[in-house]
ROVO-596387 format. One record per residue: residue number from 0; residue in one letter; y, x, z of N, C-alpha, C in turn. Coordinates in steps of 0.2 Angstrom, whole numbers, always signed. Layout:
<marpas>
   num   residu    n.c2    n.c1    n.c3   ca.c2   ca.c1   ca.c3    c.c2    c.c1    c.c3
   NUM        a       Y       X       Z       Y       X       Z       Y       X       Z
...
</marpas>
This chain:
<marpas>
   num   residu    n.c2    n.c1    n.c3   ca.c2   ca.c1   ca.c3    c.c2    c.c1    c.c3
     0        m     -94     +75     +50     -95     +70     +45     -93     +74     +38
     1        k     -97     +73     +33     -96     +77     +27     -90     +74     +24
     2        r     -86     +78     +20     -80     +76     +17     -81     +70     +12
     3        v     -87     +70      +9     -89     +65      +4     -89     +58      +7
     4        h     -90     +58     +14     -90     +52     +18     -83     +49     +20
     5        l     -79     +54     +21     -72     +53     +24     -68     +48     +19
     6        i     -69     +49     +13     -65     +45      +8     -66     +38      +8
     7        p     -73     +36      +7     -74     +28      +8     -72     +25     +14
     8        v     -73     +29     +20     -72     +27     +26     -64     +25     +27
     9        f     -60     +30     +24     -53     +29     +25     -51     +23     +20
    10        m     -54     +22     +15     -52     +16     +10     -54     +10     +14
    11        l     -60     +10     +17     -62      +3     +20     -57      +2     +26
    12        g     -55      +7     +29     -51      +6     +35     -44      +3     +33
    13        l     -41      +5     +27     -35      +3     +24     -36      -5     +22
    14        l     -42      -6     +19     -43     -13     +17     -43     -18     +23
    15        l     -46     -16     +29     -47     -20     +35     -40     -21     +38
    16        v     -36     -16     +38     -30     -16     +41     -25     -21     +38
    17        f     -25     -21     +31     -21     -25     +27     -24     -33     +27
    18        a     -31     -33     +28     -33     -40     +28     -31     -43     +35
    19        g     -31     -39     +40     -29     -42     +46     -22     -44     +47
    20        l     -18     -40     +44     -11     -42     +43      -9     -48     +39
    21        s     -13     -49     +34     -12     -55     +29     -15     -61     +31
    22        y     -19     -61     +36     -23     -67     +38     -18     -73     +40
    23        a     -20     -79     +38     -15     -84     +39     -18     -90     +42
    24        g     -24     -92     +43     -26     -98     +46     -28    -103     +41
    25        s     -23    -105     +37     -24    -110     +31     -27    -107     +25
    26        k     -30    -111     +21     -35    -108     +16     -30    -105     +11
    27        p     -31     -98      +9     -27     -95      +4     -28     -98      -3
    28        e     -23     -98      -7     -24    -101     -14     -20     -96     -19
    29        f     -21     -97     -26     -18     -93     -31     -15     -97     -36
    30        d      -9     -95     -38      -7     -98     -44      -8     -93     -50
    31        l     -11     -95     -56     -12     -91     -61      -7     -91     -67
    32        e      -4     -86     -69      +1     -86     -74      -2     -82     -80
    33        w      -3     -85     -85      -5     -82     -92      +1     -79     -95
    34        y      -1     -73     -99      +4     -70    -103      +0     -66    -108
    35        g      +4     -63    -113      +1     -59    -118      +5     -60    -125
    36        y      +2     -57    -130      +5     -58    -137      +0     -57    -142
    37        f      +2     -60    -148      -2     -59    -154      +2     -54    -158
    38        k      -2     -49    -161      +2     -44    -165      -2     -42    -171
    39        l      +1     -41    -176      -2     -39    -182      +2     -32    -184
    40        d      -1     -27    -185      +2     -21    -188      -1     -19    -195
    41        g      +4     -17    -199      +2     -14    -205      +6      -8    -206
    42        s      +2      -3    -208      +5      +4    -208      +3      +8    -215
    43        y      +8     +12    -217      +6     +17    -223      +7     +24    -220
    44        d      +2     +28    -221      +2     +35    -219      +2     +40    -225
    45        q      +6     +45    -225      +6     +50    -231      -1     +54    -231
    46        n      -3     +55    -225     -10     +59    -224     -14     +55    -219
    47        l     -20     +58    -218     -25     +55    -213     -22     +57    -206
    48        t     -23     +52    -202     -21     +53    -195     -27     +52    -190
    49        s     -25     +53    -184     -31     +53    -179     -35     +47    -179
    50        h     -32     +41    -179     -35     +35    -178     -34     +30    -183
    51        g     -30     +31    -188     -29     +26    -194     -24     +20    -192
    52        n     -27     +16    -188     -22     +10    -185     -17     +12    -181
    53        f     -17     +18    -178     -12     +21    -174     -13     +28    -175
    54        v      -7     +32    -173      -7     +39    -174      -6     +43    -167
    55        m     -10     +48    -166      -8     +52    -160      -7     +60    -163
    56        w     -10     +61    -169      -9     +68    -172     -11     +67    -179
    57        v      -9     +72    -183     -11     +72    -190     -17     +76    -191
    58        q     -22     +74    -195     -28     +77    -196     -27     +83    -202
    59        q     -31     +88    -201     -31     +93    -206     -33     +90    -213
    60        q     -29     +93    -219     -31     +90    -225     -37     +93    -228
    61        a     -40     +89    -232     -46     +91    -236     -44     +93    -243
    62        y     -38     +91    -245     -36     +92    -252     -29     +95    -252
    63        d     -27     +98    -258     -20    +100    -258     -15     +95    -258
    64        d     -17     +89    -261     -12     +84    -262     -12     +79    -256
    65        d      -7     +75    -255      -7     +70    -250     -13     +65    -250
    66        d     -16     +64    -245     -21     +59    -244     -19     +52    -241
    67        d     -15     +48    -244     -12     +43    -241     -17     +37    -239
    68        q     -15     +33    -234     -19     +28    -231     -15     +22    -230
    69        f     -18     +16    -230     -15     +10    -228     -20      +6    -223
    70        n     -17      +4    -218     -21      +1    -212     -18      -6    -210
    71        m     -22     -10    -209     -19     -17    -206     -24     -19    -200
    72        t     -21     -21    -195     -25     -23    -189     -22     -28    -184
    73        a     -26     -32    -181     -23     -36    -176     -26     -34    -169
    74        n     -28     -28    -168     -32     -25    -162     -27     -25    -156
    75        q     -21     -24    -157     -16     -23    -151     -15     -30    -148
    76        t     -17     -35    -151     -16     -42    -148     -18     -41    -141
    77        r     -14     -44    -136     -15     -43    -129     -15     -49    -125
    78        f     -19     -50    -120     -19     -56    -116     -21     -54    -109
    79        g     -19     -58    -104     -20     -57     -97     -18     -62     -93
    80        f     -19     -62     -86     -16     -66     -82     -14     -63     -75
    81        r      -9     -65     -72      -7     -63     -65     -10     -68     -60
    82        a     -12     -66     -54     -14     -71     -49      -9     -70     -43
    83        l      -6     -75     -41      -1     -74     -36      -3     -78     -30
    84        g      -4     -75     -25      -7     -78     -19      -2     -82     -15
    85        k      -5     -87     -12      -1     -92      -7      -5     -92      -1
    86        n      -1     -94      +5      -4     -95     +11      -7     -89     +14
    87        y      -3     -83     +13      -6     -77     +16      -1     -74     +21
    88        h      +2     -79     +25      +7     -77     +30     +12     -73     +28
    89        q     +14     -67     +31     +19     -63     +29     +17     -58     +23
    90        a     +11     -58     +21      +9     -53     +16     +10     -56      +9
    91        q     +11     -52      +4     +11     -54      -3      +5     -51      -7
    92        v      +1     -56      -9      -6     -54     -12      -5     -56     -20
    93        e      -7     -51     -24      -7     -52     -31     -13     -48     -35
    94        g     -14     -51     -40     -19     -48     -45     -18     -48     -52
    95        n     -21     -44     -56     -19     -43     -63     -25     -42     -67
    96        l     -26     -45     -72     -32     -44     -77     -29     -44     -84
    97        e     -31     -39     -88     -27     -38     -94     -32     -35     -99
    98        f     -32     -37    -106     -37     -35    -111     -33     -34    -117
    99        d     -35     -29    -122     -33     -30    -129     -40     -29    -133
   100        l     -39     -27    -139     -45     -27    -144     -47     -20    -146
   101        y     -45     -15    -143     -47      -8    -145     -53      -5    -141
   102        a     -58      -9    -139     -63      -6    -135     -67      -1    -139
   103        n     -68      -1    -145     -73      +3    -149     -69      +5    -155
   104        l     -67     +12    -156     -63     +14    -161     -68     +17    -167
   105        d     -74     +17    -166     -79     +20    -171     -85     +16    -172
   106        g     -87     +14    -178     -93     +11    -180     -92      +3    -179
   107        v     -86      +0    -178     -86      -7    -178     -81      -9    -184
   108        a     -83     -14    -187     -79     -16    -193     -73     -19    -191
   109        e     -67     -18    -195     -61     -19    -193     -60     -27    -191
   110        n     -64     -31    -194     -63     -38    -193     -68     -41    -187
   111        k     -71     -36    -184     -75     -38    -178     -73     -33    -172
   112        a     -67     -34    -170     -65     -30    -164     -68     -32    -158
   113        m     -68     -27    -153     -71     -28    -147     -66     -28    -141
   114        i     -67     -32    -136     -62     -32    -130     -62     -26    -126
   115        q     -57     -23    -124     -56     -18    -120     -52     -20    -114
   116        l     -55     -18    -108     -51     -19    -102     -46     -14    -101
   117        r     -40     -16     -99     -34     -12     -98     -32     -12     -91
   118        h     -31     -18     -88     -30     -18     -80     -34     -23     -77
   119        a     -37     -21     -71     -40     -26     -67     -39     -23     -60
   120        y     -34     -26     -56     -33     -23     -49     -30     -29     -45
   121        f     -30     -28     -39     -26     -32     -34     -22     -28     -29
   122        s     -17     -31     -26     -12     -28     -22     -11     -32     -16
   123        v     -10     -29     -10      -8     -33      -4      -2     -29      -1
   124        k      +4     -33      -1     +10     -30      +2     +12     -33      +8
   125        y     +13     -29     +13     +16     -31     +20     +21     -27     +22
   126        e     +27     -30     +22     +33     -27     +24     +35     -21     +19
   127        k     +35     -15     +21     +37      -9     +17     +31      -6     +14
   128        f     +25      -8     +15     +19      -5     +13     +15      -9      +8
   129        k     +12      -6      +3      +8     -10      -2      +1      -6      -3
   130        l      -4      -9      -3     -11      -6      -5     -13      -9     -11
   131        l     -15      -5     -16     -17      -7     -23     -24      -4     -24
   132        a     -29      -9     -26     -36      -7     -28     -38      -9     -34
   133        g     -41      -5     -39     -43      -7     -45     -41      -3     -51
   134        q     -41      -5     -57     -39      -1     -63     -32      -3     -65
   135        t     -27      +2     -65     -21      +1     -68     -18      +8     -70
   136        w     -11      +9     -71      -8     +15     -73      -9     +20     -68
   137        d      -9     +26     -71      -9     +32     -67      -2     +32     -63
   138        m      -1     +36     -57      +5     +37     -54      +8     +43     -58
   139        f      +5     +47     -61      +7     +53     -65     +11     +50     -72
   140        s     +17     +52     -72     +21     +51     -78     +21     +43     -80
   141        p     +24     +39     -76     +23     +32     -76     +27     +28     -82
   142        l     +31     +32     -86     +35     +28     -91     +32     +29     -98
   143        n     +34     +24    -102     +32     +25    -109     +38     +24    -114
   144        p     +38     +27    -120     +44     +26    -124     +43     +20    -128
   145        s     +49     +18    -132     +50     +12    -135     +47     +12    -142
   146        t     +40     +13    -143     +37     +14    -150     +33      +7    -151
   147        m     +33      +6    -158     +28      +1    -160     +21      +3    -161
   148        n     +21     +10    -162     +14     +13    -163     +10     +12    -156
   149        y      +4     +10    -156      +0      +8    -151      +0     +14    -146
   150        a      +0     +20    -148      -2     +26    -144      +4     +28    -140
   151        v     +10     +25    -141     +16     +27    -137     +17     +34    -135
   152        l     +16     +39    -141     +17     +46    -140     +12     +49    -136
   153        w      +6     +46    -134      +1     +49    -131      -2     +55    -136
   154        g      -3     +61    -133      -4     +67    -137      +1     +70    -140
   155        c      +7     +68    -139     +13     +70    -142     +19     +70    -137
   156        g     +18     +72    -131     +23     +73    -126     +22     +68    -120
   157        n     +19     +62    -121     +18     +57    -116     +11     +57    -113
   158        t     +11     +58    -106      +5     +59    -102      +5     +53     -98
   159        g      -1     +52     -94      -2     +46     -90      -6     +41     -94
   160        y     -11     +38     -91     -15     +33     -94     -17     +28     -88
   161        r     -23     +25     -89     -25     +20     -84     -32     +22     -81
   162        r     -33     +21     -75     -40     +23     -72     -41     +19     -65
   163        p     -47     +18     -63     -48     +16     -57     -45     +20     -51
   164        q     -43     +16     -46     -39     +20     -41     -39     +15     -34
   165        i     -37     +19     -29     -35     +15     -23     -29     +19     -21
   166        s     -23     +16     -21     -17     +19     -19     -13     +15     -14
   167        l      -9     +19     -10      -5     +16      -5      +3     +18      -7
   168        w      +7     +13      -6     +14     +13      -8     +18     +12      -2
   169        y     +24     +15      -1     +29     +14      +4     +36     +13      +1
   170        n     +39      +8      +2     +46      +7      -1     +51      +6      +5
   171        f     +57      +9      +4     +62      +7      +9     +69      +8      +5
   172        k     +74      +5      +8     +81      +5      +5     +86      +8      +9
   173        p     +88     +14      +7     +93     +18     +11    +100     +15     +10
   174        s    +101     +11      +5    +107      +7      +4    +105      +0      +1
   175        q    +110      -4      +1    +108     -11      -2    +107     -10     -10
   176        q    +109      -5     -13    +108      -5     -20    +103      +1     -22
   177        t    +100      +4     -18     +95      +9     -19     +88      +8     -16
   178        d     +83      +9     -20     +76      +8     -18     +73     +15     -19
   179        v     +69     +17     -14     +65     +23     -14     +58     +21     -12
   180        t     +54     +23     -17     +46     +22     -16     +42     +28     -17
   181        w     +38     +29     -13     +33     +35     -13     +26     +32     -13
   182        g     +21     +35     -17     +15     +33     -17     +10     +38     -17
   183        a      +4     +37     -15      -2     +42     -16      -8     +39     -16
   184        g     -13     +42     -19     -19     +38     -19     -25     +43     -22
   185        f     -31     +40     -22     -37     +42     -24     -39     +39     -31
   186        f     -41     +43     -36     -41     +41     -43     -48     +43     -46
   187        r     -51     +39     -50     -57     +41     -53     -56     +48     -57
   188        n     -60     +53     -56     -60     +59     -59     -64     +59     -65
   189        i     -61     +60     -71     -64     +59     -77     -64     +66     -81
   190        g     -69     +68     -84     -70     +74     -87     -75     +74     -93
   191        s     -76     +80     -96     -81     +81    -101     -87     +84     -97
   192        d     -92     +86    -101     -98     +90     -98     -98     +97    -101
   193        l     -95    +102     -97     -94    +109     -99    -100    +113     -97
   194        t    -101    +118    -100    -106    +123     -98    -103    +129     -94
   195        p    -105    +131     -88    -102    +136     -84    -101    +142     -88
   196        s     -96    +146     -87     -94    +152     -91     -98    +158     -90
   197        f    -102    +158     -84    -106    +164     -83    -112    +164     -87
   198        t    -116    +169     -87    -122    +169     -91    -127    +165     -88
   199        l    -130    +160     -92    -135    +155     -90    -142    +158     -90
   200        s    -146    +156     -86    -153    +158     -86    -156    +155     -92
   201        l    -162    +158     -94    -165    +156    -100    -167    +148    -100
   202        g    -165    +144    -105    -167    +137    -105    -162    +133    -102
   203        e    -157    +135     -98    -152    +131     -95    -148    +127    -100
   204        t    -146    +121     -98    -142    +117    -102    -137    +113     -98
   205        t    -132    +110    -101    -128    +105     -96    -132    +100     -94
   206        d    -130     +97     -88    -134     +92     -84    -133     +85     -87
   207        g    -128     +84     -91    -127     +77     -93    -121     +73     -91
   208        p    -120     +72     -84    -115     +68     -81    -108     +72     -82
   209        d    -103     +68     -83     -96     +71     -84     -94     +75     -78
   210        d     -90     +81     -79     -89     +85     -73     -85     +82     -68
   211        g     -81     +77     -69     -77     +74     -64     -81     +70     -59
   212        t     -86     +67     -62     -91     +63     -57     -96     +68     -53
   213        d     -97     +74     -57    -102     +79     -54     -99     +82     -48
   214        n     -92     +82     -47     -89     +86     -41     -90     +82     -35
   215        g     -91     +76     -35     -92     +72     -29     -86     +70     -25
   216        i     -80     +71     -28     -74     +68     -24     -69     +66     -30
   217        p     -64     +61     -28     -60     +59     -33     -54     +64     -34
   218        s     -50     +62     -39     -44     +66     -40     -38     +63     -36
   219        f     -33     +66     -35     -27     +64     -31     -21     +64     -35
   220        q     -17     +59     -34     -10     +58     -37      -5     +56     -32
   221        g      +1     +58     -34      +7     +56     -30     +13     +55     -34
   222        q     +18     +51     -31     +24     +49     -35     +29     +48     -30
   223        l     +35     +50     -31     +42     +49     -28     +47     +46     -33
   224        d     +49     +40     -32     +53     +36     -37     +59     +33     -33
   225        v     +65     +35     -36     +71     +32     -34     +75     +28     -39
   226        k     +77     +22     -37     +81     +18     -42     +87     +15     -39
   227        h     +93     +16     -42     +99     +14     -40    +102      +9     -45
   228        s    +104      +3     -43    +108      -2     -47    +115      -3     -45
   229        w    +119      -4     -50    +126      -5     -49    +128     -12     -50
   230        e    +133     -15     -47    +135     -22     -47    +136     -24     -54
   231        s    +137     -20     -59    +138     -21     -66    +132     -23     -69
   232        g    +126     -22     -66    +120     -23     -69    +116     -17     -72
   233        s    +120     -11     -72    +117      -5     -75    +112      -2     -69
   234        s    +108      +2     -71    +103      +5     -66    +101     +12     -69
   235        l     +99     +16     -64     +96     +23     -65     +90     +24     -61
   236        r     +85     +26     -64     +79     +27     -61     +77     +35     -62
   237        v     +75     +38     -57     +72     +45     -57     +67     +46     -53
   238        g     +62     +51     -55     +56     +52     -51     +53     +58     -52
   239        v     +48     +60     -48     +43     +66     -49     +36     +63     -48
   240        s     +31     +66     -51     +24     +64     -50     +20     +70     -51
   241        g     +14     +70     -48      +9     +75     -49      +2     +73     -48
   242        l      -3     +77     -50     -10     +76     -49     -14     +82     -48
   243        w     -19     +82     -45     -24     +87     -44     -31     +84     -44
   244        g     -36     +88     -48     -43     +86     -47     -47     +92     -48
   245        q     -53     +92     -45     -57     +97     -46     -63     +95     -49
   246        l     -66     +98     -54     -72     +96     -58     -77    +102     -57
   247        k     -83    +100     -59     -89    +104     -58     -93    +105     -64
   248        a     -93    +111     -68     -98    +112     -73    -105    +114     -71
   249        e    -110    +110     -72    -116    +111     -69    -122    +111     -74
   250        t    -127    +115     -73    -133    +115     -78    -138    +111     -75
   251        n    -143    +110     -79    -149    +106     -77    -153    +110     -72
   252        f    -152    +116     -71    -156    +119     -65    -152    +120     -59
   253        g    -146    +116     -59    -141    +116     -53    -136    +121     -52
   254        n    -136    +127     -56    -131    +131     -56    -124    +128     -58
   255        h    -119    +130     -55    -112    +127     -56    -106    +131     -56
   256        e    -101    +129     -58     -94    +133     -58     -89    +127     -57
   257        n     -85    +128     -52     -79    +123     -52     -73    +125     -56
   258        y     -69    +120     -58     -63    +121     -61     -58    +116     -60
   259        e     -52    +116     -62     -47    +111     -60     -43    +108     -66
   260        s     -40    +102     -64     -35    +100     -68     -29     +98     -64
   261        w     -23     +99     -66     -17     +98     -62     -11     +96     -67
   262        g      -6     +93     -64      +0     +92     -68      +5     +90     -64
   263        a     +11     +91     -66     +18     +90     -63     +22     +87     -68
   264        s     +26     +82     -66     +31     +79     -71     +37     +76     -68
   265        a     +42     +76     -72     +49     +73     -70     +50     +67     -75
   266        y     +54     +62     -73     +55     +56     -77     +62     +53     -75
   267        w     +65     +50     -80     +71     +47     -79     +72     +41     -84
   268        k     +76     +36     -81     +78     +30     -86     +85     +28     -84
   269        l     +89     +27     -89     +96     +25     -87     +97     +19     -92
   270        s     +99     +13     -89    +100      +7     -93    +107      +5     -91
   271        w    +111      +3     -96    +117      +0     -95    +117      -8     -96
   272        a    +121     -11     -93    +121     -19     -93    +122     -21    -100
   273        s    +126     -17    -104    +127     -20    -111    +121     -20    -116
   274        g    +116     -17    -113    +110     -18    -117    +107     -11    -121
   275        f    +110      -6    -119    +107      +1    -121    +105      +6    -116
   276        g    +102     +11    -118    +100     +16    -113     +95     +21    -116
   277        f     +93     +25    -111     +88     +30    -114     +83     +32    -108
   278        s     +78     +35    -109     +73     +37    -104     +69     +43    -107
   279        g     +65     +46    -103     +61     +52    -105     +57     +55     -99
   280        e     +53     +59    -101     +48     +63     -96     +47     +70     -99
   281        a     +46     +74     -94     +44     +81     -96     +38     +83     -91
   282        y     +33     +87     -93     +28     +88     -89     +25     +95     -91
   283        t     +21     +98     -86     +17    +104     -87     +10    +103     -83
   284        g      +5    +107     -85      -1    +107     -81      -7    +110     -85
   285        d     -13    +109     -82     -19    +112     -85     -24    +107     -86
   286        n     -28    +107     -91     -34    +103     -93     -32     +95     -92
   287        l     -27     +93     -96     -24     +86     -95     -26     +82    -101
   288        g     -32     +83    -104     -34     +79    -110     -36     +72    -108
   289        s     -39     +71    -102     -40     +64    -100     -34     +60     -98
   290        y     -28     +64     -97     -22     +61     -95     -17     +61    -101
   291        m     -20     +61    -107     -17     +61    -114     -12     +67    -115
   292        g     -13     +72    -112      -9     +78    -112     -12     +83    -117
   293        g      -8     +89    -119     -11     +94    -123     -14     +92    -129
   294        i     -11     +87    -132     -14     +84    -139     -22     +83    -138
   295        l     -23     +81    -132     -30     +79    -130     -35     +85    -132
   296        q     -33     +91    -131     -38     +97    -132     -43     +96    -127
   297        n     -49     +99    -128     -54     +99    -124     -53    +104    -118
   298        s     -54    +102    -112     -53    +106    -106     -58    +112    -106
   299        t     -56    +117    -103     -60    +123    -102     -60    +125     -95
   300        i     -65    +129     -93     -66    +131     -86     -60    +136     -84
   301        e     -58    +140     -89     -52    +144     -87     -46    +140     -87
   302        g     -45    +134     -90     -39    +130     -91     -36    +131     -97
   303        v     -34    +125    -100     -29    +125    -106     -22    +122    -103
   304        s     -18    +127    -103     -11    +126    -100      -7    +122    -106
   305        t      -3    +118    -104      +1    +114    -109      +8    +111    -106
   306        t     +13    +111    -110     +19    +108    -108     +21    +103    -113
   307        g     +25     +98    -112     +28     +93    -117     +33     +88    -114
   308        g     +35     +84    -118     +39     +78    -115     +42     +74    -121
   309        w     +45     +69    -119     +48     +65    -124     +55     +62    -122
   310        v     +59     +60    -126     +65     +56    -125     +66     +50    -129
   311        s     +68     +44    -127     +68     +38    -131     +75     +35    -129
   312        a     +78     +31    -134     +84     +28    -133     +83     +21    -136
   313        w     +87     +16    -134     +86      +9    -137     +93      +6    -136
   314        a     +94      +1    -141    +101      -3    -140    +100     -10    -143
   315        e    +102     -15    -139    +101     -22    -141    +108     -23    -144
   316        v    +109     -23    -150    +115     -24    -154    +117     -31    -154
   317        s    +112     -36    -154    +114     -43    -154    +108     -46    -150
   318        p    +108     -53    -149    +102     -56    -146     +96     -56    -150
   319        k     +97     -55    -157     +91     -55    -161     +89     -48    -164
   320        v     +93     -43    -163     +92     -36    -166     +92     -31    -160
   321        t     +86     -26    -160     +86     -21    -156     +84     -15    -160
   322        f     +87      -9    -159     +85      -3    -161     +82      +2    -156
   323        g     +78      +6    -159     +75     +11    -154     +74     +18    -158
   324        a     +74     +23    -155     +73     +30    -158     +71     +35    -152
   325        g     +67     +40    -155     +65     +45    -150     +61     +51    -153
   326        i     +60     +55    -149     +56     +62    -151     +51     +63    -145
   327        g     +45     +66    -147     +40     +69    -143     +37     +75    -145
   328        m     +35     +79    -140     +32     +86    -142     +27     +88    -137
   329        d     +21     +90    -139     +16     +93    -135     +14    +100    -137
   330        d     +14    +105    -132     +13    +112    -135      +8    +115    -130
   331        p      +1    +115    -131      -3    +119    -127      -2    +126    -129
   332        k      -4    +130    -124      -4    +137    -124      -9    +140    -129
   333        d      -7    +143    -134     -12    +146    -139     -17    +150    -136
   334        e     -15    +155    -131     -20    +160    -129     -26    +156    -125
   335        d     -25    +150    -123     -30    +146    -119     -36    +143    -123
   336        f     -36    +144    -130     -41    +141    -134     -42    +145    -141
   337        t     -47    +144    -144     -49    +148    -150     -47    +144    -156
   338        t     -48    +138    -156     -47    +134    -163     -44    +127    -161
   339        g     -41    +124    -166     -39    +117    -164     -31    +116    -165
   340        r     -29    +110    -162     -22    +108    -162     -18    +112    -157
   341        s     -13    +115    -160      -9    +120    -156      -2    +117    -154
   342        k      +1    +112    -158      +7    +109    -157      +8    +103    -160
   343        n     +11     +98    -157     +12     +92    -160     +19     +89    -159
   344        t     +22     +86    -165     +29     +84    -164     +30     +77    -168
   345        c     +34     +73    -165     +35     +67    -169     +42     +65    -168
   346        y     +46     +62    -173     +52     +59    -173     +51     +52    -175
   347        y     +54     +47    -172     +53     +40    -174     +60     +36    -173
   348        g     +60     +31    -177     +66     +26    -176     +63     +19    -178
   349        n     +65     +14    -175     +62      +7    -176     +68      +2    -175
   350        l     +67      -4    -178     +71     -10    -178     +67     -16    -177
   351        q     +69     -20    -172     +65     -27    -171     +70     -32    -172
   352        y     +68     -38    -176     +72     -43    -177     +68     -50    -174
   353        a     +72     -54    -170     +69     -60    -168     +70     -65    -172
   354        l     +64     -68    -175     +64     -73    -180     +66     -80    -176
   355        v     +62     -81    -171     +63     -87    -166     +62     -84    -159
   356        p     +64     -88    -154     +62     -86    -147     +54     -84    -147
   357        g     +53     -78    -145     +46     -76    -144     +42     -73    -150
   358        a     +45     -74    -156     +42     -71    -162     +47     -66    -165
   359        s     +44     -60    -167     +49     -55    -170     +45     -51    -175
   360        i     +49     -48    -179     +46     -44    -184     +49     -37    -183
   361        g     +46     -31    -185     +48     -25    -184     +46     -20    -189
   362        l     +50     -15    -189     +49      -9    -194     +50      -2    -190
   363        e     +45      +2    -191     +46      +8    -188     +44     +14    -193
   364        v     +48     +19    -193     +47     +25    -197     +46     +31    -193
   365        s     +41     +35    -194     +40     +41    -190     +38     +47    -194
   366        q     +40     +53    -192     +38     +59    -195     +34     +63    -190
   367        w     +28     +65    -192     +24     +69    -188     +22     +75    -191
   368        e     +21     +81    -187     +19     +87    -189     +14     +90    -183
   369        t      +8     +92    -185      +3     +95    -181      +1    +102    -183
   370        d      +3    +106    -179      +0    +113    -180      -7    +115    -178
   371        y     -10    +119    -182     -17    +121    -180     -17    +128    -179
   372        k     -21    +131    -174     -21    +138    -173     -25    +141    -179
   373        g     -21    +146    -181     -24    +150    -187     -24    +147    -193
   374        d     -21    +141    -194     -20    +137    -200     -13    +134    -201
   375        e     -12    +131    -207      -6    +128    -209      -5    +122    -205
   376        a      +2    +120    -203      +3    +114    -201      +3    +109    -206
   377        v      +1    +103    -203      +1     +97    -208      +6     +91    -206
   378        k      +9     +88    -211     +14     +83    -209     +12     +76    -212
   379        n     +15     +71    -209     +14     +64    -211     +20     +60    -210
   380        l     +22     +56    -215     +27     +51    -214     +23     +44    -214
   381        r     +25     +41    -208     +22     +34    -207     +27     +29    -207
   382        a     +25     +23    -210     +30     +17    -210     +25     +12    -208
   383        q     +27      +8    -202     +23      +3    -199     +28      -3    -198
   384        t     +25      -9    -200     +28     -15    -199     +23     -19    -193
   385        s     +27     -23    -189     +24     -26    -184     +26     -33    -183
   386        f     +22     -38    -183     +23     -45    -182     +21     -47    -175
   387        i     +25     -50    -171     +23     -51    -164     +25     -58    -162
   388        l     +20     -62    -158     +22     -68    -155     +20     -68    -148
   389        s     +25     -68    -143     +23     -67    -136     +23     -74    -133
   390        f     +19     -74    -127     +18     -80    -124     +17     -79    -116
</marpas>
């Protein structure tokens, strides 16, 4: 049997096994739980940024003077629901569907936002095992910092995004206060359409489909996660994760060259019962643009190596007031590309104040600096306010 056939057969087998374990005789039902928030962001930037409404890096300046900008958007408004299964015997069955309004960042008027799918998955848990199928977060680098900026330091030290997957999880408790979870799965392999680096025959061009689809197999991710809780309510979470994918640069005449993307990361989160804590991630890898690494530099067949990470802290100083602060950095290897973004750094601090239960107002100030290979670094001071009503 060809390798391309083994993966769907394995996936189907897992689904059938879990379906058999969860069968209960009586008709299954679901309880739906709606959730989300309305959010308005207003931001001032000293210079042009990657996306305006949110920032991932600072654009190169066209003028000697600062080119300041003001943006206002409701696009981060988010809504979704959870489906909680009933009458599934010993199994726990859940589903999640979630949207925001950032579907199209170019060519759409600000007051005509489009719906973007964020999560669409279900899971079946039986004893210590859980099977998950659908679109949700990568296993790779699972944490996010405490920013008001929509991009949560993507392109500036924070990697990992969302993509279609089938993943299997196993959880056990070596002690009453410690949980250990490992997971592994097949993930949608997403790339660009590169041209093979060897000399092409006359008239050859790229074939069109992205190189992740062209390779014929998914990418693979894994994670090992340990969480320990103390009787005081404090907790510590640590873990490691990794990914590997093979892509194929192909021409319209069928000539091709394979290349890889890979990454490894470590993460941690320490929370005290008194309401403060810190978290962070560190990563390294090659061709991680589709995972929000390497300042989203384009992949190459030879590979764009990159390292980065972030650290975030928070403190709930009262029932109404929360502070947050952090730093992120992404540093692709200069020798691996000829032009473009070569280093990205951000420092941020924020304050949130609860007006009434469920409604809050916040202020975040951040300093950004993006280096460009062979050119001067550009800086940006950003001030952002956020108004949020959660439900």
